[in-house]
N, C-alpha and C positions, 0 to 999 in steps of 0.2 A: 278328127282333128288331133294329130299327134304332135305333142310339144315336148321337146327334150331340152332341158336346161341342166347343166352340170354345175354343182357347187362343191368346191374343195374347202375343207375346214368347217364343214357343217356341224359336226359333233361339238367342236369347241364353241361355235356360235350358239348352238342350242343350250349348252351348259351355262353360258353367260346369260342368255335370255331368261332361263328359269330362275337365275339368281336375282334378277331385277325385281324391284317392287312391281306389283300388278298394274298400278296406275301408270308408271313410267313405260312399262312394256306396251300397254294399250295405246299410249300416246305415240310411241315410236311406230307401232304397227298401223295406227290410223294415218299417220303422216306418210308412211311408205305405201300403203294401199291407195291413198289419194294420188300419189305420184304415178302409180301404175294405171289407175283408172283414168287419169288425165291423158295418158297415151291413147287409150281406147276412145275417149271422148273426142280428141282431136281428129282421129281417123273417121269417127262417125260424122263429125261436122263436115269433113271433106266429102263424104259419100252421101250426105243428106240431100234430097232433091230441093232445089231452091226455086220456090215460086215467089215468096215474099221474104224469106230468110228468117221468119219468126220461129219456125221449128228448129232450124239450125242454131239460132242464137239462144234458144231455150234449153239446150242440152247442158246439164249441170252434173257435177260429181257430188255425191254425199257419202259420208262415212258414218258408221254406227258401231257402238260397242255395247254388247249386252251379254251378261253372264260370262264374261271372259272371252267372248268370240267377237272379233272385229271384222266388219265387212265394209266394202265400198261398192257403190253402184253408180252407173251412169243413167240418168233419168231425163225424160223430156218434161220440162216445166213451163209454166206460163200459160197465157191465154189459149194457145193452140196446142197444148200438150196432148189432148185427146186424139188429135189427128195422127200422131206418131204410130199408134197401133194399126190404123187403117192403111197407112203408107207401107209399113213394114210387112204386113200380112195380106193386104188387099181386102176387097170386100166382094161379096156375092151380089148378084142382081137382087134388088129388093124394091118393095113398094114404100113410098113415103106419103104419109097422110097426117092429118091433124088429129089430136086427141078429142077435140070438142065437136068434130064434124063440120068445122068451118072450111074455108077454101084457102088454097095456097096460090101465091103468085109465082109462076115459074115460066120462064121463056116467053114473057110477054102476055101470058094468058092466066086466067083464074081456073083452078081445077081443085076437085076434092082430093084426088090422089095423083101421084106422079110415079112413074116407073123409073127407078135408078138403074142404069146398066151395069153397075158394079165397077170395080177397078182391079187392075193387075197389081200384084205385090211389087214393091220397089224397096227391097230390104237395104238398110243402111247400118243398123245396129249390129245385127248378127255378123255380116261380113267384116265390120270393124273389129269385133272381138276375135273372130277367127284369124284375121290377117295380122293383128298386132298383139296376139296373146304372148308370144315369146318376148317381144320388146317390152310389154307391160311387166312380165315377170322379172326381167333384167332391171327395169326401172325400180321395181319394189326392192330387189336385192341391193341395188346401189344406194337407194335411199336409207335402207337399214344400216348399211356399212357407214354411210356418212354420219348418221345420228349416233351410232355406237362409237365412232371415232371422236365425235364431239363429247361423248360421255367419258372418254378416257380409255377405251378399249383399243388395243392394237389389233386391227382387222386386216393387216397386210397379208396374212396367210389365207384369207377367204377370197376365192376367185369365183366369179359368176360368168359363165359363157354359154352361148346358145349352141 
């Protein structure tokens, strides 16, 4: 995955960011990374398989700042979040049984064990990131420019293009 984003005026921008108080810099970066992650989340929602829509509706963006490093991630949340991994990567054929040796009701019959055939992968998160990474980077850059303009910095010389 090759991503090329050109930024003009980056050295001036970096000098200003290093002069900002750490808390303000973290807030600006959290906001900007959230904007970029929302681009990926929207694409993942569009690509998510829709049986009930619970997985699609459970996709959320979270940000985190720890030791001066700010990160953003798109996560599956909610009651059906555990299914996201199985859909994304698929499952191998496997046997399903009970832990206590009881019986399962499956397909109208009671059985001690059931053979699951597995499922093919239906990726939706990885293609969303691969397809929208440039748009996400541009959204991050534009969000930083907007917040810095609000703080009083003239960022007219900073240009972000794919």
